[in-house]
C-alpha positions, 0 to 999 in steps of 0.5 A: 508516494512512489511515482513513476519516471516521465516518459522522457526518463532514460531510467527507472529505478524501484526499491522492494522490500517486505517479502518476508516469512513470518509466524503468520507464514509468509511467503516470499512472494514477487515482483511485479512489473508493469509496462503500458508502453509501446517499446519493450522495457529492458533491465534487471532485478537484483535479489538481496536476502537476510543471509544469501548472496545477491542474484541479478536476474534479466528483465525484459517486459514486453510492450503493453504488458506485465512480468514478473520475477519470484523471489523464491520460495526461502526458508523460515525467517530468511527475508527478500528484497529486490531493486528493480533497474529498468532502461525506460520511464513510464513504468511501474513495481508491486510486491506481491506477497502471500500468506499460508491460507492462499491470502495475501497482499500487495503494495507499491515499491517505493521509487526513491529512498529516504530519511524518514519513515513512518506507519500509522498502525499495526500490531504486537498483540498475541495472535500477531507477528510485526516485523519492520524490513530495513532495506538499503540498496544505497553505497553507503551505510545508514544508521536509524532510531525508531520510536512507537506509539501505542495504546500504552503511551510512547516507547523507543527501545534501546535497543532500536536506537542507533540501529546500522543497516550496512549498504546494499543489505537488507535487515528484518527487525521483529518489533514485538520482542522490543514492543510487546502486546500493543494492540495497536501501535505506530511506527517512526523511523529516522535515519541519521545517516544516509537512507532507507527504504521501510516496509513492515510485514503483519501477520494476524490469526485472531478470527475476524482479524486474521490474515496478511498485509504488506505496507510500504511506510510513508517516507514523509509526513503530509496534510492530505491524504485520500483514500477513494475506497470505503465501506462499513458493514456488518463483518467488514470493519473499517478503521483510520489510523491517524499518527502525529510523530511532530512536536505540534497538536495536529488538528484534523478533520475526517471527511467521508463523502457517501455514495448516498446521502452527507455525513458530518465530518470528524474533527479531532486534536492529535496530541504531539507524538500520538495516534487517533483511531476511528472505527467507522462501524462504531460511528452512527453518522456512517450508514452500514452498506453505503460506499464512500471515499474517505479525506483526511485534511489537517486543519491547522497544517500540522502534517501527519500519516494516515492509514485505512486498516480493513478487516473482513469475515464475510463469505465472499470478503474476508481477509485484511488489508493495511492501506497508506492512502494517496499524498496526491491526485493525478491524470493517470495511474497504473496497477501492475498486479491483480486480476480476474477469474472465477474466484478472483474479484477486482474493483478499481475506485477512481475519487474525484477530489477536484472542483470540476467533473472528470472523464475516465477511462480504464483499459488492460494490458493484454496481449501486448496491447491497451484493450480499453473497456468499453462500457468503462470509456468517458464515465464522468465523475462529479467533484467530490464524487467516486465511481468504483469499476468492476474489472471482472464485468469487462474482462476476465483475466490474470494477470491483468494490469489496470490504467486509468486515465481521466482529463483531469487529476483523480485518485485511484485504488484498487481492491481485489477478493479471493471469492472461495474458502478461506479467501484473501483480501487486498487493497492498495493505492495506484502508482502515479504515470504523471 
């Protein structure tokens, strides 16, 4: 998963792709870079589009501050990606996009390229627009093959085999043109030569399912995934998609740690090359309105990809969010984007997957300093438990990067809700700082 370079590093690079104008009206968005250090961070952002000349924007991020670089309001069909180069470590970048109804989403920028990318869930239904951004910021050409798994079986369209992505270019594929009318679809991308960064942009318009989401893919499979936040209630649908693109069957347990009570884990088998979906709203063992964290674990060690989808249609929470789980725990987490205001509600949820209590403290980056939130200092989270922090209770400010510090390794996730109509929803795992 994306990770900030250590403090001793002489440079940092992040790759941001997925800002695309879709049928649902996604705009180009912006790159948000946060600096939690006491020294300024200098570098540049190189913006690459599908049909315009690259442009280089100088970047200076002051100590304990955030900088935002707009990728420009581009015309229909134009997509943008960016390379963030900085002359220091301990910085992090996210990509933010917005939709036609003021909804939007945020996803981490990748800290490296990969020869494989996986997406556990998306849709090419009648109301959906699914675009896959293949970004090659490297000096060599890349050749990729794509395959899919859905409720109609597996597919590997001939036009999506041997796809060439030239060096330092961005290619956007409309998956709905090749794999049509699939309600739920998982994607596996394998690079024959070179490396890529892959992000999917999904727009939906159906009532109760509408919204825009942008999701960085998983650069590899894993036997363990963490999701600190969770809530299933009438008006909020919570769904987990588990994808096994390998050649062996996976035996998977979905463990739910409730804030109140106990829930038996879900145990399932995922055939090779197939996917499984668990909708918590349909399960009697998940009480409605009770918050929880979720851990997805492969019992037989076969690695998978795991994504959580939230579709909200409540007056104060509406929109969709597709969140890739965390692959690891850390003592420090950074959220470059986010903020609070009269119309923005932000939660940071911290999960302790360890065996000892963790002391957790939160702070914001504001006015060139790290501002500790007094009521969120030294909070003890017991093993297997989680704690939700409403940032607006501590400070109302936008933008507001947040840093999570813990005495032992934890997992942190941020959710941002627009509280006015038509609303909007974003949920993303943080970027580890160590």
